[in-house]
N, C-alpha and C positions, 0 to 999 in steps of 0.2 A: 129402194131403188125404183126410179120412175120407169115407165114402160119403154121409153126411147133408149135409156141407158141399158136396160136389160136386153133389148134387141141388139144393141151394139156389142155388148158382152157376148151374147150368143153367137154373133157373127164372127167375133175374134176367136171364140172357142172353135168354131167350125174351121176357120183358117188353120189353126194348129192341129186339129184332127186330120185335115187333109195333108198337112206337112208330115205328121207322124206316119200316115198311111202311104206316103211316097207319091201322092198325087198333087200336092200343092207346094208352093214355095213362099218364102218370106220376102216381100218387096217393101219392107219397112212400113212406113205409114201409108203407102200407096194402096195396100190391101189389108189394112187393119181398120176394122169397123169402129173400134174405140178411138183410134187416132182421128178418124173422119168425124166422129161426134165431138171430140174434145180438141181444142186448139192444140196442135202438136207441140208448141213450145211452152204454152201456159198450162196445159192439162186441165182446162176448164172451159165450160161453155160461156157464151156471152152473158148469161144470167148468173154465173158464178158457181155452177155445179162442178165439182171436182171429179176427175176420172177415178174410178174405183181402183185402178192399178196404182196410181199415185198415192191414193189414200192408204192402201195396204202397205206399199213400199215406204211410205212416209218420206217420199222424195219426188221430184219432178220426173216426168217421163217414165221410162222402164228401168231406171237405175234401181239397184237393190232387188232385182227380180231374176229369175232364171234366164230371161232373154239376154242379159249382159254376157253370160258365159257362152250362150249360143252365138252371139255376135262376135265375140272374141275368137271362138273356134272357126267361124266362117272366115274371118280375116286371116287367121293362121293358114287356112287352105288357099288364100289368095283370092277369095271371092269378095268383091266389093259390093255390088248391088244386084248382080245377075246370078241366076242359078243358085240361089240360097235354099238348097234342098237338104233334107235329112237323108243323105245317101251313104252314110257310114253308121256303124253301130253307135259310135260316140255321139254323132249328131242326132240320131233318132232318140237316144236317151235324153239329150238336152232339149229336144223338141217336146218330148213327153213331159219333162219337168215344167216347161212353160205351159203346156196344156193343163197339167194338174194344178198349177198355180192359178190359171184363169178360171178353172172349174171351181176352185176354192172360193172365188169371189161371188159365186152365185148366191143369192139370198136363200137362207134356209126356209123351207115351207113350215108354217106353223102347224103343229099336229091338229088334226080335226077333233072336234069335241064329240064325245059319245052321245 
């Protein structure tokens, strides 16, 4: 993973840490560092690098990720784009699932040689 993508992934992880902590909210791509790096509809940069979320999900965008259930539950509560916070136990659990998913995308550090 190149440094720019790693930085974007770390930014998205922080977004979801804040959501889980109750101090942040999901404003879709407007506050998603990965979406800012990757074209929101194509999930790739101008030079063809694919978003790590799309690669893992094997689909465009955030389909087939925990975000889909988060989004569905937010809509169920009547929240379209504002106040998308984790303010119930169910929403906190869904936000944590998204956070865990994003953390799983971090590259594994190679073990140091003795």
